[in-house]
N, CA, C and O of each residue as an XYZ file, in Angstrom:
648
protein
N     -27.218     -4.306      2.522
C     -26.805     -3.031      3.068
C     -25.377     -2.689      2.654
O     -25.081     -1.547      2.301
N     -24.502     -3.680      2.699
C     -23.110     -3.445      2.349
C     -22.991     -2.995      0.901
O     -22.290     -2.026      0.608
N     -23.669     -3.689     -0.007
C     -23.594     -3.342     -1.425
C     -24.157     -1.957     -1.710
O     -23.776     -1.326     -2.696
N     -25.055     -1.478     -0.862
C     -25.628     -0.156     -1.041
C     -24.802      0.949     -0.416
O     -25.168      2.121     -0.495
N     -23.681      0.584      0.210
C     -22.818      1.589      0.814
C     -23.210      1.974      2.225
O     -22.703      2.957      2.765
N     -24.101      1.213      2.823
C     -24.518      1.469      4.204
C     -23.643      0.636      5.142
O     -24.094     -0.337      5.748
N     -22.387      1.048      5.240
C     -21.388      0.228      5.923
C     -21.620      0.159      7.429
O     -21.391     -0.882      8.046
N     -22.066      1.243      8.012
C     -22.278      1.250      9.454
C     -23.410      0.298      9.843
O     -23.272     -0.467     10.797
N     -24.521      0.337      9.117
C     -25.643     -0.546      9.399
C     -25.264     -2.000      9.104
O     -25.654     -2.906      9.841
N     -24.521     -2.219      8.049
C     -24.087     -3.579      7.715
C     -23.167     -4.118      8.793
O     -23.242     -5.297      9.139
N     -22.306     -3.278      9.325
C     -21.400     -3.709     10.388
C     -22.182     -4.154     11.617
O     -21.877     -5.185     12.216
N     -23.180     -3.380     11.985
C     -24.011     -3.742     13.145
C     -24.721     -5.066     12.889
O     -24.789     -5.921     13.772
N     -25.245     -5.230     11.689
C     -25.946     -6.479     11.353
C     -24.993     -7.676     11.411
O     -25.354     -8.734     11.927
N     -23.783     -7.509     10.883
C     -22.808     -8.607     10.926
C     -22.402     -8.926     12.358
O     -22.229    -10.092     12.710
N     -22.251     -7.908     13.174
C     -21.894     -8.157     14.577
C     -22.995     -8.914     15.305
O     -22.721     -9.818     16.094
N     -24.229     -8.545     15.038
C     -25.368     -9.255     15.661
C     -25.421    -10.708     15.210
O     -25.844    -11.587     15.960
N     -24.987    -10.949     13.977
C     -24.989    -12.311     13.446
C     -23.740    -13.082     13.860
O     -23.604    -14.263     13.539
N     -22.827    -12.421     14.573
C     -21.610    -13.095     15.021
C     -20.556    -13.239     13.942
O     -19.656    -14.071     14.060
N     -20.657    -12.448     12.901
C     -19.695    -12.499     11.793
C     -18.735    -11.306     11.933
O     -18.885    -10.279     11.272
N     -17.762    -11.481     12.805
C     -16.840    -10.385     13.144
C     -15.944     -9.985     11.981
O     -15.633     -8.805     11.819
N     -15.524    -10.953     11.169
C     -14.645    -10.642     10.044
C     -15.361     -9.747      9.038
O     -14.778     -8.787      8.536
N     -16.610    -10.053      8.745
C     -17.387     -9.236      7.815
C     -17.655     -7.849      8.393
O     -17.663     -6.859      7.661
N     -17.875     -7.777      9.716
C     -18.078     -6.479     10.366
C     -16.818     -5.628     10.268
O     -16.900     -4.418     10.060
N     -15.657     -6.254     10.417
C     -14.391     -5.523     10.302
C     -14.207     -4.993      8.883
O     -13.678     -3.897      8.697
N     -14.634     -5.752      7.888
C     -14.550     -5.301      6.498
C     -15.445     -4.072      6.300
O     -15.040     -3.101      5.661
N     -16.647     -4.120      6.845
C     -17.546     -2.958      6.755
C     -16.923     -1.745      7.436
O     -17.003     -0.628      6.924
N     -16.306     -1.966      8.587
C     -15.665     -0.862      9.308
C     -14.534     -0.251      8.495
O     -14.351      0.967      8.499
N     -13.772     -1.091      7.796
C     -12.676     -0.577      6.968
C     -13.224      0.297      5.847
O     -12.684      1.370      5.579
N     -14.282     -0.147      5.196
C     -14.881      0.667      4.134
C     -15.466      1.962      4.707
O     -15.399      3.012      4.068
N     -16.041      1.883      5.916
C     -16.577      3.076      6.558
C     -15.453      4.069      6.872
O     -15.617      5.274      6.681
N     -14.324      3.568      7.346
C     -13.180      4.440      7.618
C     -12.691      5.134      6.343
O     -12.329      6.311      6.365
N     -12.686      4.395      5.240
C     -12.265      4.998      3.974
C     -13.242      6.088      3.543
O     -12.827      7.147      3.071
N     -14.533      5.832      3.705
C     -15.527      6.852      3.344
C     -15.366      8.098      4.206
O     -15.460      9.217      3.702
N     -15.127      7.914      5.493
C     -14.927      9.061      6.383
C     -13.656      9.816      6.005
O     -13.621     11.045      6.074
N     -12.618      9.093      5.608
C     -11.376      9.740      5.194
C     -11.601     10.565      3.934
O     -11.055     11.661      3.802
N     -12.390     10.054      3.022
C     -12.683     10.797      1.791
C     -13.456     12.070      2.078
O     -13.323     13.059      1.357
N     -14.267     12.047      3.133
C     -15.077     13.213      3.479
C     -14.321     14.223      4.347
O     -14.802     15.331      4.584
N     -13.143     13.832      4.813
C     -12.348     14.736      5.635
C     -11.843     15.887      4.779
O     -11.408     15.693      3.643
N     -11.905     17.061      5.330
C     -11.527     18.270      4.599
C     -10.072     18.219      4.150
O      -9.200     17.733      4.870
N      -9.834     18.720      2.967
C      -8.466     18.783      2.457
C      -7.706     19.957      3.049
O      -6.491     20.059      2.881
N      -8.412     20.846      3.740
C      -7.750     21.991      4.371
C      -6.846     21.515      5.500
O      -5.737     22.021      5.669
N      -7.316     20.555      6.264
C      -6.522     19.998      7.358
C      -5.890     18.709      6.836
O      -6.423     17.617      7.036
N      -4.759     18.850      6.171
C      -4.164     17.704      5.482
C      -3.671     16.634      6.452
O      -3.681     15.451      6.110
N      -3.242     17.020      7.648
C      -2.757     15.997      8.594
C      -3.900     15.116      9.076
O      -3.720     13.911      9.248
N      -5.062     15.697      9.292
C      -6.218     14.894      9.717
C      -6.646     13.957      8.598
O      -6.970     12.795      8.841
N      -6.645     14.461      7.385
C      -7.017     13.629      6.225
C      -5.999     12.506      6.044
O      -6.374     11.364      5.780
N      -4.734     12.822      6.182
C      -3.679     11.821      6.050
C      -3.840     10.726      7.103
O      -3.770      9.537      6.792
N      -4.053     11.139      8.341
C      -4.248     10.155      9.418
C      -5.468      9.285      9.166
O      -5.443      8.083      9.429
N      -6.527      9.884      8.662
C      -7.752      9.125      8.387
C      -7.508      8.063      7.318
O      -7.978      6.932      7.444
N      -6.777      8.425      6.272
C      -6.494      7.442      5.224
C      -5.539      6.356      5.714
O      -5.671      5.197      5.323
N      -4.590      6.714      6.556
C      -3.677      5.701      7.103
C      -4.442      4.745      8.005
O      -4.188      3.540      7.985
N      -5.369      5.262      8.789
C      -6.200      4.400      9.639
C      -7.020      3.441      8.784
O      -7.131      2.258      9.105
N      -7.593      3.949      7.698
C      -8.363      3.097      6.792
C      -7.459      2.053      6.141
O      -7.838      0.888      6.020
N      -6.279      2.465      5.727
C      -5.338      1.528      5.092
C      -4.959      0.421      6.062
O      -4.923     -0.750      5.683
N      -4.676      0.778      7.303
C      -4.330     -0.234      8.300
C      -5.486     -1.200      8.544
O      -5.272     -2.391      8.767
N      -6.716     -0.676      8.499
C      -7.889     -1.544      8.660
C      -8.008     -2.516      7.489
O      -8.361     -3.678      7.687
N      -7.719     -2.055      6.276
C      -7.776     -2.956      5.117
C      -6.664     -4.012      5.174
O      -6.877     -5.160      4.782
N      -5.492     -3.628      5.656
C      -4.413     -4.616      5.818
C      -4.838     -5.686      6.814
O      -4.599     -6.874      6.598
N      -5.466     -5.262      7.903
C      -5.944     -6.236      8.902
C      -7.002     -7.157      8.296
O      -7.020     -8.355      8.581
N      -7.880     -6.603      7.463
C      -8.899     -7.433      6.794
C      -8.232     -8.456      5.880
O      -8.637     -9.617      5.835
N      -7.223     -8.024      5.164
C      -6.518     -8.927      4.246
C      -5.833    -10.049      5.025
O      -5.856    -11.205      4.603
N      -5.234     -9.713      6.143
C      -4.529    -10.714      6.937
C      -5.481    -11.694      7.604
O      -5.095    -12.823      7.908
N      -6.726    -11.273      7.835
C      -7.703    -12.140      8.491
C      -8.525    -12.972      7.515
O      -9.375    -13.757      7.935
N      -8.283    -12.810      6.232
C      -9.017    -13.590      5.241
C      -8.562    -15.043      5.281
O      -7.369    -15.311      5.423
N      -9.491    -15.980      5.160
C      -9.101    -17.385      5.071
C      -8.304    -17.649      3.797
O      -8.484    -16.950      2.799
N      -7.432    -18.642      3.820
C      -6.575    -18.915      2.650
C      -7.338    -19.177      1.358
O      -6.833    -18.878      0.277
N      -8.533    -19.723      1.448
C      -9.268    -20.042      0.224
C      -9.887    -18.806     -0.436
O     -10.357    -18.886     -1.570
N      -9.891    -17.670      0.258
C     -10.446    -16.439     -0.308
C      -9.334    -15.493     -0.748
O      -9.239    -14.362     -0.273
N      -8.495    -15.976     -1.665
C      -7.344    -15.173     -2.086
C      -7.769    -13.919     -2.839
O      -7.105    -12.888     -2.733
N      -8.847    -13.984     -3.589
C      -9.302    -12.817     -4.339
C      -9.643    -11.653     -3.420
O      -9.279    -10.511     -3.698
N     -10.335    -11.938     -2.336
C     -10.673    -10.905     -1.370
C      -9.434    -10.340     -0.704
O      -9.321     -9.129     -0.510
N      -8.503    -11.221     -0.352
C      -7.266    -10.783      0.299
C      -6.486     -9.840     -0.617
O      -5.999     -8.801     -0.172
N      -6.369    -10.200     -1.881
C      -5.655     -9.353     -2.832
C      -6.350     -7.999     -2.998
O      -5.688     -6.966     -3.095
N      -7.668     -8.009     -3.031
C      -8.419     -6.763     -3.186
C      -8.236     -5.854     -1.975
O      -8.131     -4.637     -2.129
N      -8.197     -6.424     -0.784
C      -8.016     -5.597      0.412
C      -6.611     -5.016      0.477
O      -6.432     -3.873      0.899
N      -5.620     -5.785      0.068
C      -4.259     -5.239      0.023
C      -4.167     -4.102     -0.998
O      -3.518     -3.086     -0.751
N      -4.818     -4.285     -2.138
C      -4.792     -3.230     -3.158
C      -5.484     -1.971     -2.649
O      -4.988     -0.864     -2.858
N      -6.612     -2.129     -1.991
C      -7.328     -0.986     -1.441
C      -6.498     -0.306     -0.358
O      -6.520      0.919     -0.234
N      -5.765     -1.097      0.428
C      -4.884     -0.527      1.447
C      -3.801      0.322      0.777
O      -3.496      1.421      1.239
N      -3.231     -0.184     -0.298
C      -2.230      0.586     -1.032
C      -2.793      1.896     -1.558
O      -2.131      2.932     -1.499
N      -4.013      1.849     -2.069
C      -4.658      3.069     -2.558
C      -4.855      4.078     -1.422
O      -4.663      5.279     -1.608
N      -5.239      3.574     -0.246
C      -5.452      4.464      0.901
C      -4.133      5.077      1.376
O      -4.082      6.259      1.716
N      -3.075      4.276      1.399
C      -1.767      4.831      1.777
C      -1.353      5.931      0.801
O      -0.796      6.948      1.214
N      -1.621      5.732     -0.491
C      -1.297      6.766     -1.472
C      -2.160      8.011     -1.279
O      -1.682      9.134     -1.435
N      -3.421      7.806     -0.941
C      -4.324      8.937     -0.717
C      -3.900      9.756      0.497
O      -4.254     10.930      0.604
N      -3.147      9.149      1.413
C      -2.661      9.885      2.580
C      -1.730     11.010      2.153
O      -1.546     11.980      2.888
N      -1.145     10.883      0.970
C      -0.264     11.908      0.387
C       0.837     12.314      1.353
O       1.108     13.497      1.558
N       1.454     11.314      1.934
C       2.572     11.540      2.840
C       3.683     10.590      2.425
O       3.468      9.382      2.321
N       4.864     11.132      2.188
C       5.987     10.328      1.698
C       6.352      9.208      2.661
O       6.929      8.198      2.258
N       6.018      9.386      3.926
C       6.338      8.368      4.937
C       5.632      7.047      4.628
O       6.154      5.977      4.943
N       4.464      7.115      4.022
C       3.655      5.916      3.802
C       3.791      5.320      2.407
O       3.079      4.374      2.069
N       4.692      5.858      1.598
C       4.875      5.299      0.258
C       5.426      3.875      0.313
O       5.060      3.041     -0.515
N       6.284      3.595      1.258
C       6.797      2.232      1.402
C       5.670      1.272      1.775
O       5.597      0.159      1.256
N       4.791      1.711      2.679
C       3.643      0.875      3.060
C       2.738      0.631      1.853
O       2.225     -0.472      1.666
N       2.547      1.663      1.040
C       1.728      1.509     -0.165
C       2.360      0.498     -1.108
O       1.675     -0.367     -1.653
N       3.667      0.611     -1.298
C       4.361     -0.353     -2.154
C       4.265     -1.768     -1.630
O       4.066     -2.709     -2.397
N       4.407     -1.920     -0.320
C       4.282     -3.245      0.291
C       2.881     -3.815      0.082
O       2.720     -5.000     -0.208
N       1.874     -2.960      0.232
C       0.496     -3.420      0.036
C       0.249     -3.838     -1.406
O      -0.394     -4.857     -1.659
N       0.758     -3.054     -2.352
C       0.597     -3.425     -3.760
C       1.344     -4.725     -4.065
O       0.858     -5.547     -4.842
N       2.502     -4.913     -3.469
C       3.249     -6.149     -3.693
C       2.461     -7.345     -3.156
O       2.397     -8.396     -3.794
N       1.867     -7.172     -1.985
C       1.057     -8.256     -1.406
C      -0.192     -8.522     -2.257
O      -0.711     -9.638     -2.276
N      -0.664     -7.492     -2.955
C      -1.822     -7.642     -3.836
C      -1.432     -8.177     -5.206
O      -2.278     -8.336     -6.085
N      -0.139     -8.455     -5.379
C       0.410     -8.945     -6.637
C       0.235     -7.936     -7.765
O       0.116     -8.318     -8.929
N       0.220     -6.664     -7.427
C       0.202     -5.570     -8.403
C       1.625     -5.035     -8.474
O       1.945     -3.988     -7.912
N       2.463     -5.773     -9.173
C       3.899     -5.518     -9.137
C       4.296     -4.212     -9.819
O       5.229     -3.542     -9.374
N       3.610     -3.849    -10.875
C       3.926     -2.590    -11.541
C       3.628     -1.413    -10.615
O       4.441     -0.496    -10.496
N       2.482     -1.435     -9.967
C       2.125     -0.364     -9.031
C       3.091     -0.352     -7.854
O       3.477      0.715     -7.378
N       3.480     -1.522     -7.388
C       4.426     -1.603     -6.271
C       5.772     -1.001     -6.653
O       6.345     -0.216     -5.898
N       6.268     -1.367     -7.817
C       7.569     -0.856     -8.260
C       7.532      0.655     -8.439
O       8.467      1.347     -8.037
N       6.480      1.168     -9.028
C       6.364      2.623     -9.211
C       6.283      3.340     -7.861
O       6.862      4.412     -7.686
N       5.577      2.755     -6.928
C       5.435      3.372     -5.614
C       6.753      3.331     -4.855
O       7.121      4.300     -4.192
N       7.461      2.219     -4.949
C       8.788      2.153     -4.320
C       9.711      3.210     -4.918
O      10.486      3.842     -4.199
N       9.629      3.400     -6.220
C      10.463      4.408     -6.887
C      10.117      5.799     -6.381
O      10.999      6.604     -6.083
N       8.826      6.068     -6.288
C       8.379      7.368     -5.819
C       8.818      7.613     -4.375
O       9.146      8.740     -4.006
N       8.823      6.562     -3.565
C       9.226      6.677     -2.173
C      10.709      6.493     -1.936
O      11.169      6.513     -0.794
N      11.461      6.312     -3.017
C      12.911      6.112     -2.947
C      13.289      4.918     -2.068
O      14.262      4.975     -1.315
N      12.525      3.855     -2.169
C      12.801      2.608     -1.450
C      13.588      1.695     -2.405
O      13.056      0.726     -2.947
N      14.855      2.031     -2.591
C      15.654      1.379     -3.625
C      15.946     -0.081     -3.313
O      16.049     -0.893     -4.233
N      16.081     -0.431     -2.048
C      16.316     -1.836     -1.703
C      15.118     -2.688     -2.106
O      15.279     -3.747     -2.713
N      13.933     -2.229     -1.771
C      12.732     -2.990     -2.113
C      12.480     -2.973     -3.614
O      11.991     -3.950     -4.180
N      12.815     -1.863     -4.252
C      12.657     -1.787     -5.698
C      13.597     -2.774     -6.382
O      13.216     -3.433     -7.350
N      14.823     -2.875     -5.879
C      15.774     -3.840     -6.426
C      15.284     -5.268     -6.273
O      15.387     -6.071     -7.200
N      14.748     -5.584     -5.099
C      14.187     -6.928     -4.881
C      13.013     -7.184     -5.810
O      12.841     -8.292     -6.319
N      12.201     -6.145     -6.029
C      11.052     -6.279     -6.925
C      11.519     -6.590     -8.340
O      10.918     -7.418     -9.025
N      12.586     -5.933     -8.780
C      13.120     -6.167    -10.122
C      13.633     -7.593    -10.242
O      13.395     -8.260    -11.249
N      14.326     -8.052     -9.231
C      14.894     -9.400     -9.263
C      13.805    -10.465     -9.204
O      13.828    -11.421     -9.978
N      12.847    -10.302     -8.285
C      11.837    -11.340     -8.068
C      10.711    -11.309     -9.081
O      10.211    -12.361     -9.479
N      10.301    -10.124     -9.505
C       9.107    -10.015    -10.349
C       9.350     -9.185    -11.597
O       8.418     -8.587    -12.136
N      10.581     -9.142    -12.058
C      10.905     -8.361    -13.248
C      10.139     -8.798    -14.476
O       9.816     -7.977    -15.335
N       9.846    -10.084    -14.567
C       9.110    -10.577    -15.730
C       7.656    -10.098    -15.743
O       7.011    -10.125    -16.791
N       7.129     -9.658    -14.586
C       5.750     -9.183    -14.514
C       5.650     -7.686    -14.808
O       4.549     -7.152    -14.943
N       6.792     -7.011    -14.907
C       6.794     -5.574    -15.159
C       6.865     -5.293    -16.660
O       7.384     -6.098    -17.433
N       6.341     -4.155    -17.046
C       6.426     -3.730    -18.444
C       7.896     -3.538    -18.784
O       8.673     -3.104    -17.933
N       8.291     -3.854    -20.009
C       9.708     -3.817    -20.363
C      10.304     -2.416    -20.233
O      11.424     -2.272    -19.743
N       9.585     -1.388    -20.658
C      10.085     -0.021    -20.545
C      10.252      0.397    -19.097
O      11.234      1.046    -18.737
N       9.295      0.026    -18.276
C       9.373      0.338    -16.852
C      10.513     -0.425    -16.205
O      11.250      0.130    -15.389
N      10.662     -1.679    -16.558
C      11.738     -2.492    -16.000
C      13.095     -1.884    -16.320
O      13.966     -1.802    -15.454
N      13.271     -1.461    -17.556
C      14.542     -0.861    -17.963
C      14.807      0.433    -17.197
O      15.923      0.666    -16.732
N      13.794      1.261    -17.068
C      13.931      2.536    -16.357
C      14.265      2.311    -14.881
O      15.164      2.954    -14.339
N      13.542      1.402    -14.237
C      13.780      1.138    -12.825
C      15.148      0.510    -12.591
O      15.799      0.784    -11.583
N      15.576     -0.320    -13.513
C      16.900     -0.935    -13.394
C      17.978      0.132    -13.469
O      18.932      0.107    -12.692
N      17.837      1.067    -14.395
C      18.821      2.152    -14.510
C      18.852      3.004    -13.246
O      19.926      3.336    -12.744
N      17.686      3.355    -12.738
C      17.610      4.187    -11.537
C      18.235      3.470    -10.346
O      18.972      4.074     -9.565
N      17.941      2.193    -10.213
C      18.488      1.431     -9.097
C      19.998      1.309     -9.219
O      20.707      1.451     -8.223
N      20.501      1.051    -10.411
C      21.954      0.969    -10.610
C      22.628      2.289    -10.256
O      23.661      2.302     -9.587
N      22.047      3.395    -10.702
C      22.621      4.703    -10.401
C      22.627      4.967     -8.897
O      23.589      5.518     -8.361
N      21.565      4.578     -8.231
C      21.509      4.786     -6.781
C      22.623      4.006     -6.085
O      23.357      4.556     -5.264
N      22.739      2.736     -6.416
C      23.765      1.926     -5.756
C      25.177      2.360     -6.165
O      26.108      2.253     -5.367
N      25.344      2.840     -7.378
C      26.644      3.369     -7.783
C      26.994      4.581     -6.925
O      28.118      4.693     -6.437
N      26.026      5.494     -6.738
C      26.271      6.681     -5.916
C      26.587      6.294     -4.474
O      27.497      6.860     -3.868
N      25.854      5.346     -3.926
C      26.098      4.911     -2.547
C      27.495      4.329     -2.433
O      28.232      4.650     -1.501
N      27.860      3.477     -3.378
C      29.180      2.857     -3.332
C      30.265      3.903     -3.549
O      31.238      3.950     -2.796
N      30.110      4.739     -4.566
C      31.138      5.703     -4.928
C      31.332      6.741     -3.825
O      32.455      6.970     -3.375
N      30.241      7.367     -3.390
C      30.375      8.409     -2.371
C      30.721      7.821     -1.008
O      31.463      8.436     -0.242
N      30.205      6.664     -0.704
C      30.556      6.016      0.558
C      32.039      5.718      0.618
O      32.670      5.885      1.661
N      32.603      5.274     -0.510
C      34.024      4.961     -0.589
C      34.883      6.223     -0.488
O      35.933      6.225      0.153
N      34.413      7.306     -1.139
C      35.171      8.569     -1.077
C      35.185      9.118      0.340
O      36.227      9.562      0.823
N      34.040      9.093      1.009
C      33.998      9.640      2.352
C      34.816      8.804      3.326
O      35.427      9.351      4.244
N      34.837      7.497      3.140
C      35.607      6.654      4.066
C      37.103      6.847      3.864
O      37.867      6.700      4.818
N      37.554      7.176      2.635
C      38.980      7.386      2.385
C      39.445      8.737      2.920
O      40.602      8.882      3.316
N      38.553      9.723      2.935
C      38.937     11.061      3.392
C      39.085     11.152      4.901
O      39.734     12.066      5.409
N      38.498     10.225      5.608
C      38.520     10.281      7.072
C      39.803      9.847      7.636
O      39.971      9.841      8.855
């Protein structure tokens, strides 16, 4: 049932079998499907639906046993995709965090850049710079340097004027 996209029926079957973790996974996929079907006219409802689905996928990833790392990484990646689908700048940091947890460092760095999360982007460059494409790494390094230069320069000017 799950493979056929019948997430609601699969969830009920897993619950009857006492497999709560698998039922939660079905529920997360069901939430994502409902979010996709939500009208784009009411963008706040659609955004909330995708954030709810993303949070469900994060919970699934956190509840995965340590030996199932592939599943955990996939759920974090799907959570990042859902946060991006919410199309709300507030959740770009969450999307970047999810991609980082999924070990999708290029997607995480780009999302942090888009969300102007310069502290996390800087940490990403330092910790996982070797996993990033060289052109992207160079671009992100320049952007991060410029940001911190502006913070230092303008912060210093404003403190001297006071």
